[in-house]
N, CA, C and O of each residue as an XYZ file, in Angstrom:
252
protein
N       0.846     -1.174      0.000
C       0.000      0.000      0.000
C       0.890      1.235      0.000
O       1.818      1.350      0.801
N       0.597      2.138     -0.895
C       1.409      3.353     -0.991
C       1.016      4.318      0.121
O      -0.038      4.172      0.739
N       1.862      5.292      0.364
C       1.590      6.293      1.391
C       0.312      7.061      1.121
O      -0.410      7.431      2.047
N       0.036      7.301     -0.158
C      -1.173      8.026     -0.546
C      -2.424      7.217     -0.210
O      -3.401      7.760      0.305
N      -2.388      5.915     -0.504
C      -3.527      5.047     -0.194
C      -3.721      4.937      1.302
O      -4.854      4.907      1.784
N      -2.617      4.876      2.049
C      -2.692      4.759      3.496
C      -3.299      6.017      4.112
O      -4.041      5.919      5.089
N      -3.006      7.184      3.569
C      -3.555      8.429      4.090
C      -5.058      8.513      3.893
O      -5.738      9.164      4.685
N      -5.594      7.876      2.867
C      -7.026      7.935      2.569
C      -7.847      6.958      3.392
O      -9.069      7.090      3.467
N      -7.204      5.992      4.005
C      -7.943      5.026      4.825
C      -8.578      5.743      6.017
O      -8.015      6.710      6.531
N      -9.717      5.288      6.445
C     -10.407      5.890      7.581
C     -10.152      5.143      8.881
O     -10.519      5.615      9.957
N      -9.521      3.976      8.780
C      -9.289      3.145      9.966
C      -7.876      2.575      9.953
O      -7.233      2.466      8.908
N      -7.416      2.216     11.142
C      -6.162      1.477     11.313
C      -6.518      0.062     11.753
O      -7.603     -0.171     12.288
N      -5.621     -0.871     11.532
C      -5.743     -2.176     12.163
C      -5.267     -2.020     13.602
O      -4.461     -1.136     13.893
N      -5.751     -2.859     14.495
C      -5.422     -2.726     15.922
C      -3.910     -2.768     16.160
O      -3.398     -1.900     16.867
N      -3.173     -3.737     15.605
C      -1.727     -3.751     15.846
C      -1.016     -2.511     15.288
O      -0.014     -2.061     15.843
N      -1.538     -1.971     14.198
C      -0.958     -0.775     13.590
C      -1.105      0.425     14.527
O      -0.153      1.177     14.734
N      -2.300      0.599     15.089
C      -2.527      1.692     16.035
C      -1.694      1.480     17.301
O      -1.110      2.425     17.832
N      -1.645      0.253     17.773
C      -0.860     -0.052     18.962
C       0.617      0.208     18.755
O       1.293      0.691     19.663
N       1.131     -0.103     17.574
C       2.542      0.136     17.280
C       2.873      1.620     17.364
O       3.974      1.989     17.771
N       1.923      2.474     16.980
C       2.148      3.919     17.089
C       2.268      4.359     18.543
O       2.820      5.417     18.842
N       1.741      3.527     19.443
C       1.823      3.815     20.877
C       2.952      3.045     21.549
O       3.156      3.155     22.758
N       3.685      2.264     20.757
C       4.794      1.488     21.309
C       4.360      0.178     21.930
O       5.071     -0.379     22.767
N       3.182     -0.329     21.525
C       2.672     -1.577     22.085
C       2.976     -2.752     21.164
O       3.138     -2.587     19.955
N       3.048     -3.922     21.749
C       3.187     -5.147     20.964
C       1.828     -5.495     20.373
O       0.824     -4.858     20.692
N       1.798     -6.505     19.515
C       0.527     -6.950     18.928
C      -0.453     -7.360     20.028
O      -1.601     -6.915     20.042
N       0.004     -8.210     20.948
C      -0.879     -8.658     22.024
C      -1.283     -7.497     22.919
O      -2.438     -7.410     23.335
N      -0.351     -6.611     23.218
C      -0.644     -5.443     24.034
C      -1.666     -4.531     23.377
O      -2.492     -3.918     24.053
N      -1.603     -4.446     22.062
C      -2.556     -3.632     21.303
C      -3.972     -4.164     21.456
O      -4.907     -3.406     21.715
N      -4.121     -5.482     21.293
C      -5.450     -6.076     21.424
C      -5.963     -5.991     22.859
O      -7.161     -5.810     23.073
N      -5.083     -6.118     23.837
C      -5.497     -5.974     25.239
C      -5.960     -4.546     25.517
O      -6.967     -4.341     26.195
N      -5.232     -3.560     25.000
C      -5.625     -2.157     25.183
C      -6.968     -1.886     24.516
O      -7.796     -1.151     25.055
N      -7.184     -2.472     23.356
C      -8.461     -2.311     22.660
C      -9.586     -2.967     23.461
O     -10.680     -2.413     23.570
N      -9.317     -4.129     24.010
C     -10.313     -4.847     24.811
C     -10.698     -4.049     26.057
O     -11.861     -4.045     26.461
N      -9.718     -3.372     26.666
C      -9.975     -2.535     27.849
C     -10.665     -1.222     27.505
O     -11.190     -0.542     28.386
N     -10.662     -0.868     26.225
C     -11.250      0.402     25.819
C     -10.247      1.540     25.810
O     -10.632      2.695     25.633
N      -8.967      1.239     25.996
C      -7.922      2.263     25.970
C      -7.653      2.763     24.555
O      -7.187      3.887     24.366
N      -7.943      1.934     23.572
C      -7.848      2.310     22.160
C      -9.265      2.240     21.613
O      -9.922      1.209     21.760
N      -9.763      3.316     20.981
C     -11.129      3.283     20.446
C     -11.238      2.315     19.270
O     -10.369      2.290     18.398
N     -12.305      1.521     19.251
C     -12.469      0.546     18.180
C     -13.904      0.540     17.661
O     -14.833      1.000     18.325
N     -14.048      0.008     16.460
C     -15.351     -0.327     15.905
C     -15.261     -1.758     15.414
O     -14.182     -2.238     15.066
N     -16.388     -2.430     15.387
C     -16.436     -3.806     14.904
C     -17.229     -3.833     13.608
O     -18.329     -3.289     13.521
N     -16.648     -4.478     12.603
C     -17.303     -4.673     11.313
C     -17.312     -6.182     11.085
O     -16.322     -6.755     10.630
N     -18.417     -6.807     11.400
C     -18.457     -8.268     11.373
C     -17.477     -8.798     12.409
O     -17.582     -8.469     13.591
N     -16.539     -9.603     11.978
C     -15.522    -10.145     12.884
C     -14.295     -9.237     12.990
O     -13.435     -9.448     13.845
N     -14.217     -8.238     12.128
C     -13.047     -7.357     12.110
C     -13.142     -6.292     13.192
O     -14.219     -5.754     13.449
N     -12.033     -5.995     13.813
C     -11.937     -4.892     14.766
C     -11.010     -3.865     14.136
O      -9.890     -4.192     13.744
N     -11.469     -2.639     14.039
C     -10.675     -1.560     13.451
C     -10.670     -0.361     14.378
O     -11.557     -0.205     15.217
N      -9.662      0.484     14.220
C      -9.498      1.692     15.020
C      -9.769      2.894     14.112
O      -8.999      3.145     13.185
N     -10.850      3.640     14.362
C     -11.115      4.820     13.544
C     -10.006      5.857     13.717
O      -9.652      6.212     14.842
N      -9.462      6.340     12.602
C      -8.345      7.292     12.660
C      -8.706      8.557     13.436
O      -7.931      9.009     14.279
N      -9.872      9.127     13.157
C     -10.248     10.376     13.818
C     -10.362     10.197     15.331
O      -9.860     11.020     16.096
N     -11.021      9.123     15.758
C     -11.172      8.871     17.193
C      -9.816      8.617     17.854
O      -9.572      9.071     18.972
N      -8.946      7.897     17.165
C      -7.617      7.587     17.703
C      -6.792      8.864     17.902
O      -6.198      9.070     18.961
N      -6.765      9.710     16.882
C      -5.975     10.936     16.982
C      -6.606     11.936     17.949
O      -5.893     12.690     18.610
N      -7.924     11.948     18.036
C      -8.607     12.805     19.006
C      -8.263     12.362     20.431
O      -8.039     13.193     21.311
N      -8.222     11.031     20.648
C      -7.856     10.491     21.958
C      -6.459     10.965     22.349
O      -6.228     11.347     23.496
N      -5.529     10.939     21.397
C      -4.156     11.375     21.679
C      -4.102     12.874     21.951
O      -3.377     13.315     22.843
N      -4.862     13.659     21.192
C      -4.883     15.102     21.418
C      -5.465     15.432     22.787
O      -4.946     16.295     23.495
N      -6.534     14.752     23.154
C      -7.170     14.978     24.459
C      -6.213     14.606     25.596
O      -6.163     15.290     26.617
N      -5.461     13.529     25.416
C      -4.503     13.103     26.449
C      -3.387     14.119     26.584
O      -2.896     14.356     27.688
N      -2.980     14.719     25.483
C      -1.910     15.719     25.520
C      -2.357     17.032     26.122
O      -1.535     17.800     26.621
N      -3.670     17.302     26.081
C      -4.199     18.564     26.600
C      -4.354     18.545     28.112
O      -4.478     19.595     28.743
N      -4.346     17.350     28.692
C      -4.544     17.225     30.152
C      -3.278     17.505     30.911
O      -3.269     17.444     32.140
């Protein structure tokens, strides 16, 4: 996937979002399960909405 295609996506995969936070794959899914990473479910897939993820980080930085 090119950088341009990646920028247009509206969601991240859970391990991808977790990696941005310095988490392992398992740690990413645990954080998502706890609600520490915002997620949506599409059938069996779990995805992290980009806007909600970045808003969460901005809100954490503002505190």
